[in-house]
C-alpha positions in Angstrom: -2.0 -0.5 22.3 -0.1 2.8 21.8 0.8 3.2 18.1 3.0 6.1 16.9 3.2 7.1 13.2 6.2 8.9 11.8 5.0 10.9 8.8 1.4 10.8 9.9 0.1 13.7 7.7 0.3 11.9 4.4 -3.0 10.8 2.9 -2.4 7.0 3.4 -0.7 7.3 6.8 -3.4 9.8 8.1 -6.2 7.5 7.1 -4.3 4.6 8.8 -4.1 6.7 11.9 -7.8 7.1 11.9 -8.4 3.4 11.3 -6.2 2.6 14.3 -8.1 5.0 16.4 -11.4 3.4 15.3 -10.0 0.1 16.4 -9.5 1.4 19.9 -5.8 2.2 20.0 -4.1 5.3 21.3 -2.6 6.9 18.3 0.1 9.6 18.1 1.9 10.9 15.1 4.6 13.3 14.0 5.2 15.2 10.7 6.8 18.5 9.5 3.4 20.2 9.1 -0.3 19.6 9.3 -2.2 21.2 6.5 -5.8 20.8 5.2 -7.4 18.5 4.5 -5.4 15.9 6.4 -4.3 18.1 9.2 -7.9 19.1 10.0 -9.0 15.5 9.6 -6.4 14.2 12.1 -7.6 16.7 14.7 -11.2 15.7 14.2 -10.3 12.0 14.5 -8.6 12.6 17.9 -5.0 11.9 16.7 -2.4 13.3 19.0 0.1 15.1 16.8 3.7 16.4 17.3 5.3 18.9 14.8 8.7 18.0 13.5 10.8 14.9 13.9 12.4 14.4 17.3 13.5 11.2 19.2 11.7 12.8 22.2 8.4 12.0 20.5 9.2 8.3 21.3 9.1 8.9 25.1 7.6 7.0 26.7 8.1 4.2 24.2 5.0 3.3 22.2 4.1 -0.3 21.7 4.5 0.0 17.9 6.1 2.6 15.7 4.9 2.9 12.1 7.5 4.5 9.7 6.0 6.2 6.6 7.9 6.0 3.3 8.3 9.8 3.4 11.0 9.2 6.0 14.6 8.8 4.7 17.3 6.7 6.4 18.6 9.8 8.2 15.3 10.7 9.8 16.3 11.2 13.4 13.0 10.0 14.8 12.8 6.8 12.7 16.5 6.2 13.3 16.0 6.4 17.1 13.1 3.9 17.0 15.3 1.4 15.1 18.5 2.0 17.1 16.6 1.7 20.4 15.2 -1.7 19.4 11.6 -0.6 19.4 8.9 -2.6 17.7 8.6 -0.9 14.3 6.9 -1.6 10.9 6.4 0.0 7.6 2.9 1.3 7.0 2.0 -1.6 4.5 3.3 -4.3 6.8 1.4 -2.9 9.8 -1.8 -2.6 7.8 -1.4 -6.2 6.6 -0.7 -7.6 10.1 -3.3 -5.7 12.1 -6.2 -5.6 9.7 -5.9 -7.6 6.5 -4.8 -10.9 8.0 -8.4 -11.6 9.3 -10.4 -10.1 6.4 -10.8 -10.7 2.6 -8.5 -8.1 1.2 -9.7 -6.4 -2.0 -6.7 -4.4 -3.4 -7.3 -1.7 -6.0 -4.1 -1.3 -8.0 -2.9 0.4 -11.2 -1.1 3.5 -12.3 -4.2 5.7 -12.6 -7.5 5.9 -10.8 -6.7 4.0 -7.6 -8.3 6.4 -5.2 -11.5 6.9 -7.2 -11.9 3.2 -7.9 -11.2 2.3 -4.2 -13.9 4.8 -3.1 -16.4 3.4 -5.7 -15.7 -0.2 -4.7 -16.2 0.6 -1.0 -19.4 2.5 -1.8 -20.8 -0.4 -3.9 -20.2 -2.9 -1.1 -21.6 -0.5 1.5 -24.7 0.1 -0.7 -25.2 -3.7 -1.0 -25.3 -3.9 2.8 -22.0 -5.7 3.3 -20.4 -3.1 5.6 -16.9 -3.4 4.3 -13.8 -2.0 5.9 -11.8 0.4 3.7 -8.8 2.6 3.5 -8.6 5.2 0.8 -5.8 7.6 0.1 -8.1 10.7 -0.1 -11.3 12.0 1.4 -14.2 10.2 -0.5 -17.4 12.1 -1.2 -19.7 9.2 -0.2 -18.2 8.8 3.3 -17.3 11.3 6.0 -13.9 9.7 6.5 -11.3 8.0 4.3 -11.4 4.8 6.4 -14.0 2.6 8.0 -13.8 -0.4 10.2 -16.7 -2.5 9.2 -18.4 -5.6 10.4 -18.2 -7.4 7.0 -15.6 -9.8 5.8 -14.2 -7.5 3.1 -11.5 -4.8 3.3 -11.0 -2.5 0.3 -7.6 -1.0 0.2 -5.9 1.3 -2.3 -2.8 -0.6 -3.4 0.3 1.5 -4.2 3.2 0.1 -6.1 5.7 2.5 -4.6 8.2 1.1 -2.1 7.2 0.6 1.5 10.0 2.2 3.5 13.7 3.0 3.4 14.3 -0.3 5.3 11.8 -2.3 3.2 12.3 -1.8 -0.5 9.4 -3.7 -1.8 6.1 -2.4 -3.3 3.5 -1.5 -0.8 0.8 -3.7 -2.3 2.9 -6.9 -1.9 2.1 -6.7 1.9 -1.7 -6.4 1.4 -2.5 -10.1 1.4 -4.8 -9.8 -1.6 -7.7 -12.2 -2.2 -9.1 -9.9 -4.9 -7.2 -7.5 -7.2 -8.6 -4.8 -9.4 -5.9 -3.4 -11.8 -7.0 -0.2 -13.6 -4.0 0.3 -15.8 -0.2 -0.2 -16.1 1.8 2.7 -17.5 5.4 3.3 -16.7 5.6 5.4 -13.5 7.9 6.1 -10.5 11.0 6.1 -12.6 13.1 6.8 -9.5 12.7 3.2 -8.4 11.5 1.6 -11.6 14.0 2.7 -14.3 12.4 0.5 -17.1 8.9 -0.5 -18.1 9.7 -4.1 -17.4 10.9 -3.4 -13.9 7.6 -1.6 -13.3 5.6 -4.5 -14.7 7.6 -6.8 -12.3 6.0 -5.0 -9.4 2.6 -6.0 -10.7 3.7 -9.5 -11.6 4.8 -10.0 -8.0 1.5 -8.5 -6.7 -0.6 -10.9 -8.8 1.5 -13.9 -7.8 0.5 -13.3 -4.2 -3.2 -14.0 -4.9 -4.5 -17.4 -3.7 -5.8 -20.0 -6.2 -9.4 -19.1 -5.4 -8.7 -15.4 -5.7 -10.2 -13.0 -8.2 -8.5 -10.6 -10.6 -10.3 -7.8 -12.5 -8.0 -6.2 -15.0 -8.1 -3.7 -17.8 -6.6 -5.8 -20.5 
């Protein structure tokens, strides 16, 4: 499958591009610039990149277009994908459908410490011989890449509460199909979309409500 990512140079989107490549897909991506460390990483992972946003990047049409939340509703490339009737998804929805639906999703959430805790959780499972898949919004020190497609049943994913895309105004981690949740902290953040503390907490309430009855929550209470 050919997957094209609009806004590919972000830490989460870049890692997702690498994960898609590891799964055997052809992966292309566009962004305004490709700076270290993610720009260098994308090149090393074999991602085909295009500078700037242009509807021409969608020719020939990919099988799936993933639109990053860096894109606004007037992004010409994202707009072209939607207006042409292409198969498109937000990054969280694509991750959930392509990778998390068949694995035990362990979502690391919270205002602070998500990246560090995600890397630590993935490392502990790896050290225990469980070969987890993982997606971390940064370059972890214990692994050479910020993603891994493992043979084990678990998938560790950094769960961001920010909204998913301009066409999907729900928190990213609502799409991550959590079986397990680790919540490091909840402190009012992202006031541009959560004007009050209660509205911010509601994002986490909605996240927790998505866990199954046999799921596990580890929270800093």
